[in-house]
C-alpha positions as CSV (number, residue, x, y, z in Angstrom):
1,X,91.2,92.4,40.7
2,X,89.5,94.0,43.6
3,X,85.8,93.1,43.9
4,X,83.1,94.2,46.2
5,X,79.5,92.8,46.4
6,X,77.1,95.7,46.0
7,X,73.6,95.0,44.8
8,X,72.6,98.6,44.0
9,X,74.1,99.0,40.5
10,X,71.9,98.8,37.5
11,X,73.7,95.9,35.8
12,X,75.6,92.8,37.0
13,X,78.7,94.8,37.6
14,X,80.3,98.2,37.4
15,X,84.0,98.9,37.3
16,X,85.0,102.1,39.0
17,X,88.3,103.9,39.8
18,X,88.6,104.2,43.5
19,X,91.5,105.6,45.7
20,X,92.5,102.0,46.3
21,X,92.7,101.2,42.5
22,X,90.1,100.1,40.0
23,X,87.4,98.1,41.8
24,X,84.6,95.9,40.3
25,X,81.3,96.3,42.2
26,X,79.4,93.1,41.5
27,X,75.8,92.0,42.2
28,X,76.6,88.3,42.8
29,X,79.7,86.6,44.1
30,X,78.5,83.3,42.7
31,X,78.1,84.7,39.2
32,X,81.5,86.3,39.5
33,X,83.2,83.1,40.6
34,X,81.5,80.9,37.9
35,X,81.5,83.2,34.8
36,X,84.9,83.6,33.2
37,X,83.6,85.8,30.4
38,X,82.1,88.1,33.0
39,X,85.5,88.5,34.7
40,X,87.3,89.1,31.4
41,X,84.8,91.8,30.5
42,X,85.4,93.7,33.8
43,X,89.2,93.1,33.6
44,X,89.1,94.9,30.3
45,X,87.5,97.9,32.0
46,X,90.3,97.8,34.6
47,X,92.9,97.8,31.8
48,X,91.1,100.8,30.3
49,X,91.3,102.7,33.6
50,X,95.0,102.0,33.8
51,X,95.5,103.0,30.1
52,X,93.6,106.2,30.1
53,X,93.5,107.2,33.8
54,X,90.5,107.6,36.0
55,X,89.3,111.0,34.8
56,X,89.3,110.1,31.1
57,X,87.7,106.7,31.7
58,X,84.9,108.3,33.7
59,X,84.4,111.1,31.2
60,X,84.2,108.7,28.2
61,X,81.6,106.6,30.0
62,X,79.6,109.5,31.2
63,X,79.7,111.4,27.9
64,X,78.7,108.4,25.8
65,X,75.8,107.5,28.1
66,X,74.5,111.0,28.1
67,X,74.9,111.3,24.4
68,X,73.1,108.1,23.6
69,X,70.7,108.0,26.6
70,X,71.7,104.4,27.2
71,X,73.2,102.7,30.2
72,X,74.4,99.6,28.3
73,X,76.1,100.7,25.1
74,X,76.9,97.3,23.5
75,X,78.2,99.0,20.3
76,X,80.2,101.8,21.9
77,X,84.0,101.2,21.5
78,X,84.6,101.1,25.3
79,X,82.0,98.4,25.8
80,X,82.8,96.7,22.4
81,X,86.4,96.2,23.6
82,X,85.1,94.5,26.8
83,X,82.6,92.3,25.0
84,X,85.2,91.2,22.5
85,X,87.6,90.3,25.3
86,X,85.1,87.9,26.7
87,X,86.0,85.5,23.8
88,X,89.7,85.9,24.0
89,X,92.4,84.3,26.2
90,X,93.3,86.0,29.4
91,X,95.7,88.9,28.7
92,X,99.1,89.0,30.4
93,X,98.6,92.4,32.0
94,X,95.7,91.4,34.4
């Protein structure tokens, strides 16, 4: 998983498709290193990018945020999948 410390995002992390592959922009390296659930959550977004492709991933996130006027959609299926993954064992495809 590619990570980059960038303290300008709204939450603790944002996973974004880049020309170099999916990248997780994190606010704190210490939190990233110590919080396995956090890493599992972002790994799920990387799998979503790989499954759907960058354009569809970005469109789904943008559309749902505009539709619900909410940056953190805990009950949206894309985020729900990531929150559910926090409690599961590490998948083989990460």
